[in-house]
C-alpha positions in Angstrom: 60.5 -9.3 324.8 61.6 -6.0 324.8 61.1 -3.7 321.6 63.9 -1.4 321.0 62.4 2.4 320.1 65.2 2.3 317.0 63.3 -0.8 315.8 60.0 0.9 315.8 61.3 3.9 313.8 63.2 1.5 311.4 60.1 -0.3 310.6 57.7 2.6 310.7 60.3 4.4 308.3 59.7 1.7 306.1 56.2 1.2 306.1 55.8 5.3 305.2 58.4 5.1 302.6 56.4 2.4 300.9 52.9 4.1 301.5 54.4 7.5 300.6 56.1 5.8 296.9 53.1 4.2 296.1 50.9 7.2 297.0 53.3 9.4 294.8 53.1 7.2 292.1 49.0 7.5 292.1 49.7 11.5 293.0 49.4 12.4 289.3 45.4 11.3 289.5 45.1 13.5 292.4 43.9 17.2 291.3 45.1 19.1 294.1 48.6 20.2 294.1 49.0 20.2 297.6 47.9 16.5 298.2 50.4 15.6 295.7 53.0 17.7 297.9 52.0 15.9 300.8 52.5 12.0 299.3 56.2 13.0 298.6 56.8 14.2 302.1 55.6 11.2 303.7 58.1 9.2 301.9 60.6 11.4 302.6 59.9 11.3 306.3 60.0 7.8 306.3 63.5 7.6 304.7 64.3 9.8 307.8 63.2 7.5 309.8 65.2 5.0 308.8 68.5 6.9 308.6 67.7 7.9 312.2 68.3 4.6 313.5 72.0 4.9 312.1 72.5 9.1 312.2 70.8 11.6 313.5 72.8 14.4 311.4 72.2 12.4 308.4 68.6 11.8 309.0 67.9 15.7 309.4 70.5 16.4 306.3 68.2 13.7 304.0 65.1 15.2 305.6 66.1 18.7 304.6 67.5 18.1 301.2 64.6 15.6 300.0 61.9 18.3 301.4 63.7 21.6 299.6 64.6 19.2 296.2 60.8 17.4 295.9 58.8 21.1 296.9 61.2 23.1 294.0 60.4 20.4 291.5 56.7 19.9 292.1 56.0 23.3 292.4 57.8 24.0 289.0 56.0 21.4 287.5 52.6 23.2 288.8 53.5 26.3 287.4 54.6 25.0 284.0 51.0 23.0 283.8 49.2 25.9 284.6 51.1 28.2 281.9 50.3 25.5 279.1 46.9 26.1 280.3 46.1 22.5 282.0 43.9 21.6 284.2 46.0 21.3 287.6 
């Protein structure tokens, strides 16, 4: 039985997307904002690997778009919380 590389990318991408989503859901309990950002990046890399099985350009664009959007949202939320005086 031969396992093709795209099959490995697909299942590993699904695994990363699930683990990253769970880590992001538990992320607000983490005190370090950098760890929160890494949790969301794991999920976006998982989605990128799944899309890599279908089209390389689609995977690259998805990774770039999700990384930029998630980073901007998280950093804006962290700045807002610090302005309000919350312990981030």
